[in-house]
C-alpha positions in Angstrom: -17.7 -37.5 17.1 -16.2 -36.1 13.7 -14.4 -32.8 13.8 -15.2 -29.8 11.8 -12.6 -29.4 9.1 -10.0 -26.5 9.8 -10.4 -23.3 8.0 -7.6 -22.4 5.4 -5.3 -19.9 6.7 -4.0 -17.8 3.9 -0.1 -18.0 3.7 2.2 -15.1 2.9 3.6 -15.4 -0.6 7.1 -16.7 -1.0 8.4 -13.7 -2.5 8.0 -10.9 0.0 7.8 -8.4 -2.7 5.1 -10.3 -4.6 2.3 -7.9 -5.6 -1.3 -8.4 -3.9 -4.1 -9.8 -6.1 -5.2 -6.5 -7.6 -7.9 -8.3 -9.8 -9.7 -9.3 -6.4 -9.1 -5.8 -4.7 -9.9 -3.6 -7.9 -12.7 -4.2 -10.4 -11.5 -1.8 -12.9 -8.6 -3.0 -15.3 -7.0 0.5 -15.5 -6.9 0.8 -11.9 -5.3 -2.7 -11.6 -2.6 -1.6 -14.1 -2.0 1.5 -12.4 -1.7 -0.4 -9.0 0.9 -2.6 -10.4 3.0 0.3 -11.8 2.7 2.0 -8.4 3.6 -1.1 -6.5 6.7 -1.9 -8.6 8.0 1.8 -8.2 7.5 1.8 -4.4 9.2 -1.6 -3.9 11.8 -0.9 -6.4 12.8 2.3 -4.6 12.6 0.6 -1.1 14.8 -2.5 -2.3 17.3 -0.1 -3.9 17.7 1.7 -0.6 17.5 -1.7 1.4 14.5 -0.5 3.6 11.8 -3.0 2.3 10.8 -5.8 4.7 8.2 -8.4 4.3 6.3 -6.9 7.0 5.8 -3.6 5.1 3.9 -5.4 2.3 0.5 -4.3 3.7 1.5 -0.6 4.3 2.7 -0.4 0.6 -0.6 -1.9 -0.4 -2.7 0.6 1.7 -0.3 3.4 0.2 -1.1 2.1 -3.4 -4.8 2.0 -2.7 -4.6 5.8 -1.2 -2.9 6.7 -4.5 -5.8 5.2 -6.6 -8.6 6.8 -4.4 -6.7 10.0 -4.8 -6.7 9.6 -8.5 -10.2 8.4 -8.8 -11.5 11.5 -6.8 -9.3 13.8 -8.5 -10.9 12.9 -11.8 -14.3 13.4 -10.4 -13.5 16.6 -9.0 -12.2 17.8 -12.3 -15.3 16.7 -14.0 -17.8 17.8 -11.5 -16.0 20.9 -9.9 -14.9 21.5 -6.5 -18.3 22.7 -5.3 -21.7 20.9 -5.3 -24.5 23.1 -6.5 -27.4 23.7 -4.2 -30.7 21.7 -5.0 -32.9 24.2 -6.9 -36.0 22.4 -5.4 -35.0 23.2 -2.0 -34.8 26.8 -1.1 -32.7 26.1 2.1 -30.0 24.0 0.3 -26.6 25.6 -0.1 -23.4 25.0 -2.1 -21.0 22.7 -0.6 -17.6 21.3 -1.0 -17.7 18.0 -3.1 -17.7 14.8 -1.3 -14.9 13.7 -3.7 -12.9 16.6 -2.7 -13.1 15.6 0.9 -12.1 12.0 -0.1 -9.3 13.2 -2.0 -7.9 15.3 0.8 -8.2 12.2 3.3 -6.5 10.0 0.7 -3.8 12.7 0.2 -3.1 12.7 4.0 -3.2 8.8 4.2 -0.6 8.7 1.4 1.7 11.5 3.1 1.5 9.5 6.5 2.3 6.1 4.9 5.1 7.6 2.8 6.7 9.1 5.9 6.3 5.9 7.9 7.8 3.9 4.9 10.7 6.4 4.5 9.5 7.4 1.0 9.0 11.2 1.8 12.1 13.4 1.2 12.0 14.7 4.9 12.1 11.1 6.2 14.5 9.1 4.0 17.6 9.8 6.4 15.6 8.6 9.5 14.6 5.2 8.2 17.2 2.4 8.8 18.1 -0.3 6.5 16.6 -3.7 7.1 19.2 -6.0 8.6 19.7 -9.2 6.8 20.1 -12.3 8.8 23.6 -13.7 8.1 24.5 -17.4 8.7 27.8 -17.8 10.5 29.6 -21.0 9.8 33.0 -22.2 11.1 35.3 -24.9 9.7 34.2 -27.2 12.5 30.6 -27.0 11.2 31.2 -29.3 8.2 32.9 -31.9 10.5 30.1 -31.6 13.3 27.3 -31.8 10.9 23.9 -30.2 11.2 22.7 -28.7 14.4 20.2 -30.6 16.5 
């Protein structure tokens, strides 16, 4: 009996700071460009402070997406206003806060939480430790003895 083919497993990129596939995640070219700029700024700051780790990639991706949702919703609130007008055909309808304003506030709190976890917010910068780099130790006898194993 023949075996079913194995499913392809997504591998992490060789470069831990490699950007996600923004074209797949974001349909708008303007948002793709904005995502690249946000990503580069965040990664550059984290690498300069030695707090970036490959395990932080997805949290940074979520942070960038939260920034984009905030920007998208703030544009909509600026265009439509903070309050959704009541339906004139329904006498019981009332004015409500815009759904975009609510989404904007949610994206803001998500961004604040992720910035704090990643050590990007000013109040948390001192509380995040540097990523320890694994150093290979070698002795003079290693050259004589050869590789381990």
